[in-house]
N, C-alpha and C positions, 0 to 999 in steps of 0.2 A: 227624601226621595222615596217614592213608592217602589217596592220590589215587585218584580214580575217573574213569571216562569220562563226559564231558558228553553228555547225551541231550536234544537240543533238543525232540524230540517231547513228552517228559514235561514239559519246562518250559512249552511252549505249553499243554498240557492243564491243568496246574496253574494257570497264569495265567487261563485262561478260566473254570475252575471257581471260582477265587477271586473274580473279577469278578462272577460270577453270585451267589455267596454274599453279597458286599457289597451288591449291588443288593437282594436280598431281605431282608438285615438292615436296610437303610435303610427298606425298605417296612414291616417289622415294627416299627421304631422310630418310624414316623410321619413320617420326613423327606420322603418322596415316595411316590407311588402307582404301583406296577408291576403290570400285569395278570398273572394266573397263567400265561398261555400264552407269555409272553416267554422263559421258561426253556427251552422245547423247542427252538426254533431256535438259541438261544444255545449251549446245551450240545451239540446235534447238530452245528452248524457248527464249534464249537471242537474237538470230537473228530475231525471229518473233517479239519480243518486240521492238528491234531496228528499224525494218521495220515499225511498227505501229507508233513509235515516229517520224520517218522521214516523214511518210505520214502526220501526224498531223501538224508537223512543216511546211511542204510545203503548206498545206491548210491555215494555219494561216498567213503565209507570203504572199501568193497570195491574200488573203482577205484584208490584210492591204494595199498592194500596189494598189489594185483596187479601194479602197475607197479614195485615196488621189487625190486632185485636183492639177494640175500643177500651180506653182507660176510664174507669169509673171515678168521677170526681166526688169528693166528700160533700155531703149535704150541708144545709145551714145548721143542723144540730150537732155537727162534729165539733168536738172540743179541740181547741188550738193550743 
């Protein structure tokens, strides 16, 4: 399996949209009553939070890679 980079901003956005979907699925199923306007602040707030998390993640990763020094690999003439 190929490894990929973790993206916490997308994780937060997916979690918020999943919660919104579950709330409205419960409303459609008759489990509880959710007003229609609840989705607007929930989705908007969740996407703003996801954007902030993605921004901070990018800043942390950029700072980590900028501080690293390149490691010199031994050439083909190096004795083993």
